[in-house]
C-alpha positions as CSV (number, residue, x, y, z in Angstrom):
1,M,0.0,0.0,0.0
2,L,1.2,3.5,-0.8
3,T,1.8,5.5,2.3
4,T,2.1,9.3,2.3
5,W,1.1,12.2,4.6
6,L,-2.3,12.2,2.9
7,T,-3.0,8.5,3.5
8,D,-1.9,8.7,7.1
9,R,-3.9,11.8,7.9
10,F,-7.1,10.6,6.4
11,D,-6.7,6.8,6.7
12,L,-6.7,6.2,3.0
13,T,-5.4,3.2,1.0
14,V,-4.8,5.3,-2.2
15,P,-3.3,8.8,-2.1
16,V,-6.1,10.3,-4.3
17,V,-8.6,13.1,-3.5
18,S,-11.5,13.5,-5.9
19,A,-11.8,17.1,-7.0
20,P,-14.7,19.1,-5.6
21,M,-16.4,19.7,-9.0
22,A,-19.6,21.7,-8.5
23,G,-22.5,20.1,-10.4
24,V,-20.6,16.7,-10.5
25,S,-19.2,15.9,-7.1
26,G,-22.2,15.2,-4.9
27,G,-22.4,13.1,-1.8
28,R,-22.9,9.9,-3.7
29,L,-19.7,10.2,-5.7
30,A,-17.8,11.4,-2.6
31,A,-19.0,8.4,-0.6
32,A,-18.0,6.0,-3.4
33,V,-14.5,7.4,-3.7
34,S,-14.0,7.3,0.0
35,A,-15.3,3.7,0.3
36,A,-12.8,2.7,-2.4
37,G,-9.9,4.0,-0.4
38,G,-9.5,7.6,-1.7
39,L,-10.9,10.8,-0.2
40,G,-14.1,11.9,-1.8
41,M,-15.1,15.5,-2.0
42,V,-18.4,17.3,-2.2
43,G,-18.2,20.3,-4.6
44,I,-20.5,23.3,-4.0
45,G,-20.9,26.3,-6.2
46,G,-23.7,28.8,-5.5
47,E,-26.2,26.2,-4.2
48,P,-28.2,26.9,-1.0
49,A,-26.6,25.9,2.3
50,A,-29.3,23.3,2.8
51,A,-28.1,21.5,-0.4
52,L,-24.5,21.5,0.9
53,S,-25.7,19.9,4.2
54,A,-27.8,17.3,2.3
55,Q,-24.9,16.3,0.1
56,A,-22.5,16.1,3.1
57,E,-24.9,13.7,4.8
58,L,-24.8,11.5,1.7
59,A,-21.0,11.5,1.8
60,R,-21.0,10.8,5.5
61,A,-23.3,7.8,5.1
62,G,-20.4,5.7,3.8
63,G,-18.7,6.0,7.2
64,R,-15.4,7.2,5.8
65,A,-13.6,10.5,5.8
66,F,-14.8,13.0,3.2
67,G,-14.2,16.6,2.2
68,I,-16.1,19.7,1.0
69,G,-14.9,22.2,-1.5
70,L,-16.1,25.8,-1.8
71,I,-15.3,28.5,-4.4
72,A,-13.8,31.3,-2.3
73,W,-15.1,34.2,-4.3
74,V,-18.6,32.8,-4.0
75,A,-18.2,32.2,-0.2
76,E,-17.1,35.8,0.3
77,G,-20.8,36.8,-0.3
78,R,-22.2,33.7,1.2
79,P,-20.9,33.2,4.7
80,D,-23.7,30.7,5.2
81,L,-21.9,28.3,2.9
82,V,-18.8,28.4,5.0
83,E,-20.8,28.0,8.2
84,A,-22.7,25.0,6.8
85,A,-19.4,23.4,5.6
86,I,-17.8,23.7,9.0
87,E,-20.9,22.4,10.7
88,A,-20.8,19.3,8.4
89,R,-17.4,18.5,10.0
90,P,-15.6,17.2,6.9
91,A,-12.1,16.0,7.3
92,L,-10.9,18.4,4.6
93,L,-12.2,21.8,3.5
94,T,-10.9,23.4,0.3
95,L,-11.3,27.1,-0.4
96,S,-10.0,28.2,-3.7
97,F,-10.1,31.1,-6.2
98,G,-10.6,34.1,-4.1
99,A,-10.2,35.4,-0.5
100,Y,-10.1,32.5,2.0
101,A,-7.8,33.5,4.8
102,Q,-10.7,34.8,7.0
103,H,-12.1,31.3,7.2
104,V,-9.0,29.3,8.1
105,A,-9.1,29.8,11.9
106,A,-12.7,28.7,12.2
107,A,-12.1,25.6,10.3
108,H,-9.0,24.8,12.3
109,D,-11.0,25.3,15.5
110,A,-13.2,22.5,14.3
111,D,-10.2,20.3,13.6
112,I,-10.7,20.5,9.9
113,V,-7.7,20.4,7.5
114,V,-7.8,23.4,5.1
115,A,-6.5,23.3,1.6
116,T,-6.4,25.7,-1.4
117,Q,-5.5,25.3,-5.1
118,A,-2.4,27.3,-6.1
119,G,-1.6,28.0,-9.8
120,T,1.7,29.8,-9.1
121,V,4.4,29.6,-6.5
122,D,3.3,33.0,-5.1
123,D,-0.2,31.5,-4.6
124,A,1.3,28.7,-2.6
125,K,3.4,31.0,-0.5
126,R,0.4,33.2,0.3
127,A,-1.5,30.1,1.3
128,V,1.1,28.9,3.8
129,D,1.2,32.5,5.3
130,A,-2.5,32.3,5.7
131,G,-2.3,29.1,7.7
132,I,-3.3,26.6,5.0
133,N,-2.4,23.0,5.9
134,L,-2.3,21.5,2.4
135,V,-1.4,23.1,-0.9
136,V,-2.8,21.8,-4.2
137,A,-0.4,22.6,-7.0
138,R,-2.9,22.9,-9.9
139,G,-1.4,23.1,-13.4
140,G,-3.0,24.6,-16.4
141,E,-3.9,21.1,-17.8
142,G,-6.6,20.7,-15.2
143,G,-10.3,20.9,-16.0
144,G,-12.6,23.5,-14.6
145,H,-11.5,26.8,-13.2
146,G,-8.0,28.0,-12.2
147,R,-4.9,29.6,-13.6
148,N,-3.2,28.6,-16.9
149,E,0.2,30.2,-16.4
150,V,2.2,27.0,-15.4
151,A,1.8,23.3,-16.3
152,T,1.5,20.7,-13.5
153,L,4.9,19.2,-13.4
154,P,7.0,22.4,-13.4
155,L,4.6,24.0,-10.9
156,L,4.7,21.0,-8.6
157,Q,8.5,21.0,-8.5
158,A,8.6,24.7,-7.7
159,V,5.9,24.5,-5.1
160,L,7.6,21.6,-3.3
161,D,10.8,23.6,-3.1
162,A,8.9,26.7,-1.9
163,V,6.7,25.6,0.9
164,D,7.0,23.3,4.0
165,V,3.5,21.9,4.1
166,P,2.2,18.8,2.2
167,V,1.5,19.3,-1.5
168,L,-1.0,17.6,-3.8
169,A,-0.6,17.7,-7.6
170,A,-3.6,18.5,-9.8
171,G,-4.0,18.8,-13.5
172,G,-3.6,16.0,-16.2
173,I,-3.5,13.1,-13.7
174,A,-5.9,10.4,-14.7
175,T,-4.0,7.1,-14.6
176,A,-1.7,5.2,-12.3
177,R,1.3,6.4,-14.3
178,G,0.3,10.0,-13.7
179,L,-0.1,9.4,-9.9
180,A,3.3,7.6,-9.8
181,A,5.0,10.5,-11.5
182,V,3.8,13.1,-9.0
183,L,4.5,10.8,-6.0
184,A,8.0,10.2,-7.3
185,A,8.5,14.0,-7.5
186,G,7.5,14.4,-3.8
187,A,3.8,15.1,-3.8
188,A,1.7,13.6,-1.0
189,G,-0.9,12.6,-3.5
190,A,-3.1,13.9,-6.3
191,L,-6.3,15.9,-6.6
192,V,-8.2,14.3,-9.5
193,G,-11.2,15.6,-11.3
194,T,-11.5,14.6,-15.0
195,A,-11.0,10.9,-14.3
196,F,-14.2,10.9,-12.3
197,L,-16.3,12.6,-15.0
198,A,-17.6,9.4,-16.5
199,C,-18.7,7.8,-13.1
200,P,-22.5,7.0,-12.8
201,E,-22.4,8.2,-9.2
202,G,-21.7,11.8,-10.4
203,L,-24.4,14.5,-10.6
204,N,-23.6,15.3,-14.2
205,K,-26.1,14.3,-16.8
206,P,-25.6,11.3,-19.1
207,A,-25.1,13.6,-22.1
208,A,-22.1,15.2,-20.3
209,R,-20.6,11.8,-19.6
210,E,-21.1,10.8,-23.2
211,A,-19.3,14.0,-24.3
212,V,-16.2,13.4,-22.2
213,L,-16.0,9.8,-23.4
214,A,-16.0,11.0,-27.0
215,A,-13.4,13.6,-26.4
216,R,-9.7,13.5,-27.2
217,E,-6.9,15.2,-25.2
218,T,-6.8,18.0,-27.8
219,D,-10.6,18.7,-27.5
220,T,-10.4,21.2,-24.5
221,I,-10.0,24.9,-24.4
222,Y,-9.0,27.3,-21.6
223,T,-11.1,30.4,-21.9
224,T,-13.1,33.0,-20.0
225,V,-15.9,33.4,-22.5
226,L,-17.9,30.5,-21.3
227,D,-18.5,32.2,-18.0
228,I,-19.1,35.6,-19.6
229,G,-21.7,34.0,-21.9
230,R,-23.5,32.4,-19.0
231,G,-23.4,35.7,-17.0
232,I,-21.3,34.2,-14.2
233,P,-18.9,36.7,-12.6
234,W,-15.8,34.7,-12.2
235,P,-12.7,36.8,-11.4
236,T,-11.0,37.5,-14.7
237,E,-7.7,35.9,-13.5
238,Y,-9.4,32.5,-13.4
239,G,-10.5,31.1,-16.7
240,G,-11.7,27.6,-17.1
241,R,-10.8,24.5,-19.2
242,A,-13.8,22.8,-20.9
243,L,-14.6,20.8,-23.9
244,R,-14.6,23.0,-27.0
245,N,-18.0,24.1,-28.3
246,A,-19.3,26.5,-30.9
247,F,-19.7,29.4,-28.5
248,A,-16.2,29.1,-27.1
249,E,-14.7,28.8,-30.7
250,K,-16.6,31.9,-31.8
251,W,-15.7,34.2,-28.9
252,H,-12.5,32.9,-27.4
253,G,-10.0,35.8,-27.0
254,R,-12.7,38.4,-27.7
255,D,-14.0,39.0,-24.1
256,D,-14.7,42.7,-24.6
257,Q,-16.5,42.2,-27.8
258,L,-18.6,39.5,-26.2
259,R,-19.5,41.8,-23.3
260,A,-20.5,44.5,-25.7
261,A,-22.6,42.1,-27.8
262,G,-24.3,40.7,-24.8
263,E,-24.6,37.3,-26.5
264,R,-25.5,34.4,-24.1
265,S,-24.5,30.8,-24.3
266,D,-27.4,28.3,-24.4
267,E,-25.1,25.3,-24.4
268,A,-23.9,23.9,-21.0
269,A,-20.2,24.0,-20.4
270,V,-18.6,20.6,-19.9
271,W,-15.6,21.3,-17.8
272,A,-12.8,18.8,-18.4
273,G,-9.0,18.7,-18.4
274,Q,-6.5,17.5,-21.0
275,A,-6.6,14.1,-19.4
276,V,-10.1,13.6,-20.8
277,G,-8.6,11.6,-23.7
278,F,-8.0,8.7,-21.2
279,L,-11.7,8.2,-20.6
280,R,-13.0,5.4,-22.7
281,R,-16.1,4.1,-20.9
282,E,-18.4,4.8,-18.1
283,R,-17.3,3.1,-14.9
284,P,-17.9,3.3,-11.2
285,A,-15.8,5.4,-8.9
286,A,-14.4,2.3,-7.2
287,D,-12.9,1.2,-10.5
288,V,-11.2,4.5,-11.1
289,V,-9.7,4.5,-7.6
290,A,-8.5,0.9,-8.0
291,E,-6.7,1.9,-11.2
292,F,-4.8,4.6,-9.3
293,A,-3.7,2.0,-6.8
294,A,-1.6,0.4,-9.6
295,A,0.9,3.3,-9.0
296,E,2.5,1.3,-6.3
297,P,4.1,-1.4,-8.5
298,L,5.1,1.2,-11.0
299,L,7.1,3.0,-8.3
300,R,8.6,-0.2,-7.1
301,R,9.7,-1.0,-10.6
302,C,11.4,2.4,-10.8
303,A,13.2,1.8,-7.5
304,T,14.9,-1.5,-8.7
């Protein structure tokens, strides 16, 4: 069994945390990941606090540790979400993409490990200064929102050298080989999103699962226009990586023109990272976690 700070802290058998993907990572998926030996996360966007509590109860029903992930800029105007998350007593709380320092002490008082996603070394250093326990080095390959300045491997190496807290890698990790690579570099584990997009336990619709199964690694785009087109006020420093669609192809790189035109996107965004090309069939979360466990023999082989 692979043993790292992550597995020891949360009693895991596989050093993988499922990413808190709003609209996908509900309590059922979180419980399935945790039951299989990883750490499952509930992802919350702008849903009511009651919805957070309900999904947390589903995650807790499996009897294993679980986590909750919030979008920090949303939580700034929704303190009820932070309060509900802390009341749910997850083992891990992630607060990313916005101001989060004001919530760290309250989470620590509840004995909750607090993490944030960092897209640059400066992000990581600020996180440690704010009292964050666990830094996620998220490279631009990753699906969903975040920075796109640095790819996962160079970012991970730099962050590991820059901070003295455990570090997870995120972005482009969807197989045992990817997990083995970041563990060998010194990461405590991986935060994985795209690999769980084709799991039936997820909240995403069957059409979205079919779309990721049909996609190749070159079929994603990192852009801000999908949020502008849906009228969602994400901070401009955080774009998102999603499957290409007609709206993104039309407006990408033309943010000001899009705002002036006021055109709206009717097509739902399917957030996915460059590792989407590894998804070939729908399969339960337990199978995905089990595949990551094969990183152990890969690492042993490298050591001989």
